[in-house]
C-alpha positions as CSV (number, residue, x, y, z in Angstrom):
1,M,-88.4,21.6,-42.0
2,A,-85.7,23.6,-43.5
3,K,-82.8,22.1,-44.8
4,R,-79.7,22.0,-43.0
5,T,-77.4,23.8,-45.9
6,Q,-80.0,26.6,-46.0
7,L,-79.6,27.2,-41.9
8,R,-76.0,27.0,-42.5
9,T,-76.2,29.8,-45.3
10,K,-78.1,31.5,-43.5
11,V,-76.0,31.5,-40.5
12,A,-73.1,32.7,-42.7
13,R,-75.1,35.4,-43.8
14,A,-75.8,36.9,-40.2
15,S,-72.6,36.8,-39.1
16,T,-70.6,39.0,-41.9
17,K,-73.1,41.1,-41.4
18,A,-71.4,41.4,-37.9
19,T,-67.7,43.1,-39.0
20,A,-65.1,44.2,-37.4
21,E,-66.5,47.7,-36.7
22,D,-69.3,46.6,-34.4
23,L,-66.9,44.6,-31.9
24,P,-65.0,46.7,-29.2
25,E,-61.2,48.0,-29.3
26,D,-59.4,45.3,-27.6
27,P,-57.3,47.4,-24.5
28,Q,-54.9,44.4,-24.2
29,A,-53.9,44.3,-27.8
30,F,-50.4,45.8,-28.0
31,L,-49.6,44.0,-24.4
32,H,-48.2,40.9,-26.3
33,A,-45.5,40.7,-28.6
34,Y,-45.5,39.2,-31.7
35,K,-43.9,35.5,-31.9
36,E,-43.1,34.6,-35.1
37,T,-44.2,31.5,-36.2
38,K,-42.0,28.4,-36.9
39,K,-42.6,28.2,-40.2
40,E,-41.3,31.9,-40.2
41,K,-38.7,31.6,-38.6
42,L,-37.2,28.7,-41.1
43,Q,-38.1,30.8,-44.1
44,N,-36.2,33.6,-42.7
45,K,-32.8,31.9,-41.6
46,R,-33.2,30.1,-45.3
47,S,-33.6,33.4,-47.1
48,Q,-30.3,34.6,-44.8
49,L,-28.5,31.6,-45.7
50,L,-28.9,32.1,-49.3
51,N,-28.3,35.8,-49.0
52,K,-24.9,35.0,-47.5
53,L,-24.5,32.6,-50.7
54,N,-24.8,34.8,-53.0
55,A,-23.1,37.9,-51.3
56,H,-19.8,35.5,-51.7
57,D,-20.0,34.7,-55.3
58,G,-18.8,32.0,-55.3
59,I,-15.0,32.8,-53.6
60,S,-14.0,31.2,-51.1
61,K,-12.3,32.5,-47.9
62,S,-8.7,31.4,-49.1
63,S,-8.9,32.8,-52.2
64,Q,-10.5,36.0,-50.9
65,R,-7.0,36.1,-48.9
66,R,-4.8,35.0,-51.8
67,I,-5.8,37.9,-53.4
68,K,-5.4,40.4,-50.7
69,R,-2.2,38.9,-50.4
70,K,-1.4,39.8,-53.9
71,Q,-2.7,43.1,-54.1
72,R,-0.5,44.1,-51.0
73,D,2.7,42.9,-52.9
74,E,1.6,44.9,-56.2
75,L,1.4,47.8,-53.8
76,K,5.0,47.2,-52.3
77,P,7.9,48.8,-53.7
78,K,9.7,46.3,-56.3
79,M,13.4,46.6,-56.4
80,Q,13.9,45.7,-60.1
81,D,11.9,48.5,-61.1
82,L,14.2,50.4,-59.0
83,L,17.4,49.1,-60.5
84,E,16.2,49.8,-63.6
85,T,15.3,53.2,-63.2
86,L,18.6,53.6,-61.6
87,E,20.3,52.3,-64.6
88,S,18.8,54.1,-67.3
89,E,19.5,57.5,-65.2
90,V,23.0,57.4,-63.9
91,G,24.2,54.6,-66.8
92,K,25.3,51.0,-67.3
93,D,29.3,52.3,-66.4
94,T,28.8,53.4,-62.8
95,I,26.8,50.6,-61.4
96,N,29.0,48.2,-60.3
97,L,27.0,45.2,-58.9
98,V,29.2,43.4,-56.4
99,D,28.7,39.8,-55.8
100,S,25.8,39.4,-52.4
101,K,28.1,36.2,-51.8
102,E,30.6,38.4,-49.7
103,F,27.5,39.9,-47.4
104,I,25.6,37.3,-46.2
105,A,27.0,35.6,-43.7
106,S,27.2,31.2,-44.1
107,K,25.1,29.6,-42.3
108,T,26.2,27.2,-39.5
109,K,24.6,23.8,-39.3
110,R,23.4,22.9,-35.5
111,V,25.1,20.5,-33.8
112,N,22.6,18.3,-32.4
113,A,24.6,17.5,-28.9
114,P,22.6,16.3,-25.8
115,S,21.7,19.1,-23.4
116,T,24.1,19.4,-20.3
117,K,20.8,20.4,-18.2
118,T,19.0,17.1,-18.4
119,R,19.5,13.7,-16.3
120,K,19.2,12.1,-19.7
121,G,21.5,14.3,-21.9
122,I,24.2,13.8,-19.2
123,K,24.3,10.6,-19.5
124,K,24.1,10.4,-22.9
125,V,27.3,12.9,-23.2
126,E,28.6,10.2,-20.8
127,D,28.3,7.6,-23.0
128,M,30.0,9.3,-25.9
129,E,33.3,9.8,-23.5
130,R,33.5,6.5,-22.5
131,Q,33.2,5.3,-26.3
132,R,35.9,8.0,-27.4
133,F,38.3,6.9,-24.2
134,G,38.3,3.4,-24.7
135,A,38.9,4.2,-28.8
136,V,41.7,5.9,-27.5
137,L,43.2,3.1,-25.4
138,K,42.8,0.9,-28.2
139,D,44.8,2.6,-30.4
140,A,48.2,1.7,-30.8
141,T,50.2,5.3,-30.4
142,F,48.6,5.1,-26.5
143,K,50.5,2.4,-26.1
144,K,53.7,4.5,-27.0
145,S,52.8,7.4,-25.0
146,P,49.6,7.4,-23.3
147,F,50.0,11.1,-23.0
148,Q,50.7,12.1,-26.0
149,A,47.6,10.0,-27.6
150,L,45.3,11.8,-24.7
151,K,46.3,15.2,-25.9
152,E,46.2,14.5,-29.9
153,S,42.2,13.3,-29.0
154,I,41.7,15.9,-27.0
155,A,43.2,18.3,-29.3
156,N,41.5,16.7,-32.6
157,R,38.0,16.9,-31.1
158,I,38.5,20.7,-30.0
159,A,39.5,21.1,-33.9
160,A,36.5,19.4,-35.0
161,E,33.8,21.4,-32.6
162,N,35.0,24.4,-33.8
163,T,35.2,23.3,-37.5
164,S,31.5,22.6,-36.8
165,K,30.7,25.7,-35.7
């Protein structure tokens, strides 16, 4: 009887003789689409990520925006350069620099008065007026001439509102 290893080698030799040329061509070979294996998918994703990371060269998105903003600002005309060129062309005697404070309107402070369009605001306004009226009643001038004291308090209030605007 022959050894197993010899039998295996004989079978292996016989199977290598039948090559792919001997097999008939499969008619349905191109009907099935190529499916990417799980391992290939992971490798592709990893390589794409590495390509993205290498493309940015370590510059974050915000710093790229900052760089672009600086480049845009450099393209804009600078008023100081314009002034220097005008001074050199015309001469310093003809240019009169005017104080810019005259032309800029002063900013007024916003009055944080409650809104009279809401119930809460109306109630706050009523409370404030009650307190003012109580202060006028306690004043010594009210005892002497009530109408004159009310007139003065209203005039003072209007003047204070006009100065705050």
